[in-house]
DSSP file (Angstrom, degrees, kcal/mol; ACC not computed):
  #  RESIDUE AA STRUCTURE BP1 BP2  ACC     N-H-->O    O-->H-N    N-H-->O    O-->H-N    TCO  KAPPA ALPHA  PHI   PSI    X-CA   Y-CA   Z-CA
    1    1 A M              0   0    0      0, 0.0     2,-0.1     0, 0.0     3,-0.0   0.000 360.0 360.0 360.0 140.9    0.1    0.1   -0.1
    2    2 A A        -     0   0    0      1,-0.1     2,-0.4     0, 0.0     0, 0.0  -0.380 360.0-110.6 -78.2 147.5    1.4    3.4   -0.9
    3    3 A R        -     0   0    0     -2,-0.1     2,-0.2     1,-0.1    -1,-0.1  -0.647  34.8-116.0 -85.1 136.8    2.0    5.8    2.0
    4    4 A R        -     0   0    0     -2,-0.4     2,-0.3     1,-0.1    -1,-0.1  -0.469  24.3-118.0 -71.1 136.4   -0.3    8.6    2.2
    5    5 A R        -     0   0    0     -2,-0.2    -1,-0.1     1,-0.1     0, 0.0  -0.647  39.7-101.0 -76.0 132.1    1.0   12.2    1.7
    6    6 A G        -     0   0    0     -2,-0.3    -1,-0.1     1,-0.1     4,-0.1  -0.181  20.0-147.5 -54.1 146.0    0.5   14.4    4.7
    7    7 A L  S    S+     0   0    0      2,-0.1     2,-0.4    -3,-0.1    -1,-0.1   0.739  80.5  64.8 -87.5 -30.6   -2.5   16.8    4.5
    8    8 A M  S    S-     0   0    0      1,-0.0    -2,-0.1     4,-0.0     2,-0.0  -0.820  83.6-123.6-100.6 137.6   -0.7   19.5    6.6
    9    9 A S     >  -     0   0    0     -2,-0.4     4,-2.6     1,-0.1     3,-0.2  -0.333  22.2-117.7 -69.4 155.6    2.4   21.3    5.7
   10   10 A D  H  > S+     0   0    0      1,-0.2     4,-2.5     2,-0.2     5,-0.2   0.857 115.6  55.3 -61.8 -31.0    5.4   21.2    7.9
   11   11 A A  H  > S+     0   0    0      2,-0.2     4,-2.7     1,-0.2    -1,-0.2   0.874 107.5  47.4 -60.5 -40.7    5.1   25.0    8.3
   12   12 A L  H  > S+     0   0    0     -3,-0.2     4,-2.6     2,-0.2     5,-0.3   0.942 111.2  51.8 -75.8 -43.9    1.5   24.8    9.6
   13   13 A K  H  X S+     0   0    0     -4,-2.6     4,-2.6     1,-0.2    -2,-0.2   0.945 111.8  46.8 -60.8 -42.8    2.3   21.9   12.0
   14   14 A Y  H  X S+     0   0    0     -4,-2.5     4,-2.3     1,-0.2    -1,-0.2   0.905 112.3  50.6 -59.8 -42.4    5.3   24.0   13.5
   15   15 A E  H  X S+     0   0    0     -4,-2.7     4,-2.3     1,-0.2    -1,-0.2   0.922 111.2  47.7 -64.6 -36.1    3.1   27.1   13.8
   16   16 A L  H  X S+     0   0    0     -4,-2.6     4,-1.7     1,-0.2    -1,-0.2   0.893 109.0  53.0 -72.7 -37.8    0.5   25.2   15.5
   17   17 A A  H  X>S+     0   0    0     -4,-2.6     5,-1.9    -5,-0.3     4,-1.1   0.844 108.2  53.1 -65.5 -30.8    3.0   23.6   17.9
   18   18 A Q  H ><5S+     0   0    0     -4,-2.3     3,-0.8     4,-0.2    -2,-0.2   0.980 109.1  47.5 -59.0 -53.6    4.3   27.1   18.7
   19   19 A E  H 3<5S+     0   0    0     -4,-2.3    -2,-0.2     1,-0.3    -1,-0.2   0.809 114.9  47.1 -61.5 -29.6    0.7   28.2   19.5
   20   20 A L  H 3<5S-     0   0    0     -4,-1.7    -1,-0.3    -5,-0.2    -2,-0.2   0.606 115.9-114.5 -89.7 -15.1    0.3   25.0   21.7
   21   21 A G  T <<5S+     0   0    0     -4,-1.1    -3,-0.2    -3,-0.8     3,-0.1   0.664  89.4  96.1  92.0  17.4    3.6   25.5   23.5
   22   22 A F    > < +     0   0    0     -5,-1.9     3,-0.9    -6,-0.1     4,-0.5   0.056  36.9 113.9-121.0  29.9    5.6   22.6   22.4
   23   23 A A  G >>  +     0   0    0     -6,-0.7     3,-0.6     1,-0.2     4,-0.6   0.722  67.3  71.7 -72.5 -21.4    7.6   23.8   19.5
   24   24 A N  G 34 S+     0   0    0      1,-0.2     3,-0.3     2,-0.2     4,-0.2   0.806  95.4  54.1 -56.2 -34.9   10.8   23.3   21.4
   25   25 A K  G <4 S+     0   0    0     -3,-0.9     8,-0.3     1,-0.2    -1,-0.2   0.767 115.9  35.2 -78.6 -18.3   10.4   19.7   21.1
   26   26 A V  T X4 S+     0   0    0     -3,-0.6     3,-2.5    -4,-0.5    -1,-0.2   0.293  79.9 114.1-113.6  10.6   10.0   19.7   17.2
   27   27 A R  T 3< S+     0   0    0     -4,-0.6    -1,-0.1    -3,-0.3    -2,-0.1   0.821  82.0  44.8 -51.0 -39.6   12.4   22.6   16.4
   28   28 A N  T 3  S-     0   0    0     -4,-0.2    -1,-0.3     2,-0.2     3,-0.1   0.250 123.4-101.6 -94.0  14.6   14.9   20.2   14.6
   29   29 A G  S <  S+     0   0    0     -3,-2.5     2,-0.8     1,-0.2    -2,-0.1   0.508  83.1 130.5  83.7   7.6   12.0   18.4   12.6
   30   30 A D        +     0   0    0      1,-0.1     3,-0.5    -5,-0.1    -1,-0.2  -0.830  31.6 179.2-101.4 114.5   12.0   15.4   15.0
   31   31 A W    >   +     0   0    0     -2,-0.8     3,-1.1     1,-0.2    -1,-0.1   0.352  56.8  98.0 -85.2   3.0    8.4   14.7   16.0
   32   32 A G  T 3  S+     0   0    0      1,-0.3    -1,-0.2    -7,-0.1    -6,-0.1   0.576  73.4  59.3 -76.8 -13.1    9.3   11.8   18.1
   33   33 A E  T 3  S+     0   0    0     -3,-0.5     2,-0.3    -8,-0.3    -1,-0.3   0.489  81.2 110.8 -86.0  -9.5    9.3   13.7   21.4
   34   34 A V    <   -     0   0    0     -3,-1.1    -3,-0.0    -9,-0.1   -12,-0.0  -0.479  65.5-134.9 -72.1 123.4    5.6   14.7   20.9
   35   35 A T     >  -     0   0    0     -2,-0.3     4,-2.7     1,-0.1     5,-0.2  -0.325  22.0-109.7 -75.8 163.9    3.3   13.0   23.3
   36   36 A T  H  > S+     0   0    0      1,-0.2     4,-1.4     2,-0.2     5,-0.1   0.847 120.8  52.1 -53.5 -40.7    0.0   11.5   22.2
   37   37 A R  H  > S+     0   0    0      2,-0.2     4,-2.0     1,-0.2    -1,-0.2   0.916 109.0  51.3 -71.4 -38.6   -2.0   14.3   23.9
   38   38 A E  H  > S+     0   0    0      1,-0.2     4,-2.6     2,-0.2    -2,-0.2   0.924 110.3  48.3 -60.3 -47.5    0.2   16.9   22.1
   39   39 A A  H  X S+     0   0    0     -4,-2.7     4,-1.5     1,-0.2    -1,-0.2   0.765 110.9  50.9 -70.1 -22.3   -0.4   15.4   18.7
   40   40 A G  H  X S+     0   0    0     -4,-1.4     4,-1.8     2,-0.2    -1,-0.2   0.805 107.4  51.9 -74.6 -33.7   -4.0   15.2   19.4
   41   41 A S  H  X S+     0   0    0     -4,-2.0     4,-2.4     2,-0.2    -2,-0.2   0.907 109.2  54.0 -61.8 -44.8   -4.1   18.9   20.5
   42   42 A L  H  X S+     0   0    0     -4,-2.6     4,-2.6     1,-0.2    -2,-0.2   0.945 110.3  43.4 -56.7 -52.5   -2.3   19.6   17.1
   43   43 A V  H  X S+     0   0    0     -4,-1.5     4,-2.2     2,-0.2    -1,-0.2   0.819 112.7  51.1 -68.3 -30.1   -4.9   17.9   15.0
   44   44 A R  H  X S+     0   0    0     -4,-1.8     4,-2.6     2,-0.2    -1,-0.2   0.894 111.8  50.0 -66.2 -41.0   -7.8   19.4   17.0
   45   45 A A  H  X S+     0   0    0     -4,-2.4     4,-2.3     1,-0.2    -2,-0.2   0.945 112.1  49.2 -65.3 -45.9   -6.1   23.0   16.5
   46   46 A A  H  X S+     0   0    0     -4,-2.6     4,-2.6     1,-0.2    -2,-0.2   0.929 110.9  47.3 -63.8 -46.1   -5.9   22.1   12.8
   47   47 A I  H  X S+     0   0    0     -4,-2.2     4,-2.5     1,-0.2    -1,-0.2   0.931 112.0  50.4 -58.2 -47.3   -9.4   21.0   12.4
   48   48 A E  H  X S+     0   0    0     -4,-2.6     4,-1.8     1,-0.2    -1,-0.2   0.871 112.2  48.0 -64.7 -37.0  -10.7   24.1   14.2
   49   49 A R  H  X S+     0   0    0     -4,-2.3     4,-1.5     2,-0.2    -1,-0.2   0.922 110.9  49.8 -66.3 -43.3   -8.6   26.3   12.0
   50   50 A A  H  X S+     0   0    0     -4,-2.6     4,-2.2     1,-0.2    -2,-0.2   0.897 111.6  49.3 -66.1 -33.7   -9.8   24.6    8.8
   51   51 A E  H  X S+     0   0    0     -4,-2.5     4,-2.4     1,-0.2    -1,-0.2   0.846 109.9  51.6 -75.2 -32.9  -13.5   25.0    9.9
   52   52 A R  H  X S+     0   0    0     -4,-1.8     4,-1.3     2,-0.2    -1,-0.2   0.760 111.2  47.0 -69.9 -24.6  -13.0   28.6   10.7
   53   53 A Q  H  X S+     0   0    0     -4,-1.5     4,-2.2     2,-0.2    -2,-0.2   0.828 112.4  49.9 -84.0 -36.5  -11.5   29.2    7.2
   54   54 A A  H  X S+     0   0    0     -4,-2.2     4,-1.9     2,-0.2    -2,-0.2   0.910 110.1  49.7 -63.8 -43.7  -14.4   27.3    5.6
   55   55 A A  H  X S+     0   0    0     -4,-2.4     4,-1.6     1,-0.2    -2,-0.2   0.903 109.5  53.7 -64.1 -35.6  -17.0   29.3    7.6
   56   56 A G  H  X S+     0   0    0     -4,-1.3     4,-1.3     1,-0.2    -2,-0.2   0.926 108.9  47.3 -57.1 -48.4  -15.2   32.5    6.4
   57   57 A R  H  X S+     0   0    0     -4,-2.2     4,-0.5     1,-0.2    -1,-0.2   0.826 110.8  52.1 -67.0 -27.8  -15.4   31.5    2.8
   58   58 A Q  H >< S+     0   0    0     -4,-1.9     3,-0.5     1,-0.2    -1,-0.2   0.825 107.0  53.0 -74.0 -29.8  -19.1   30.6    3.2
   59   59 A N  H 3< S+     0   0    0     -4,-1.6    -1,-0.2     1,-0.2    -2,-0.2   0.763 102.9  60.0 -72.4 -28.3  -19.8   34.0    4.7
   60   60 A Q  H 3<        0   0    0     -4,-1.3    -1,-0.2     1,-0.2    -2,-0.2   0.722 360.0 360.0 -70.2 -24.4  -18.1   35.7    1.7
   61   61 A R    <<        0   0    0     -4,-0.5    -1,-0.2    -3,-0.5    -2,-0.1   0.457 360.0 360.0 -79.4 360.0  -20.6   34.1   -0.8
């Protein structure tokens, strides 16, 4: 099975990690130190951001 390409850019992941307070763990590109809770928070923040952007686009119509 082919590996799926990530949906989030590395820049977005790092920006969200900064906002959530664990960017120091991923500064060198190694995401191995991130806890499951932190990873879940990152995904949740990405979903919330995408929903806000989608809502903003709908309001413009």
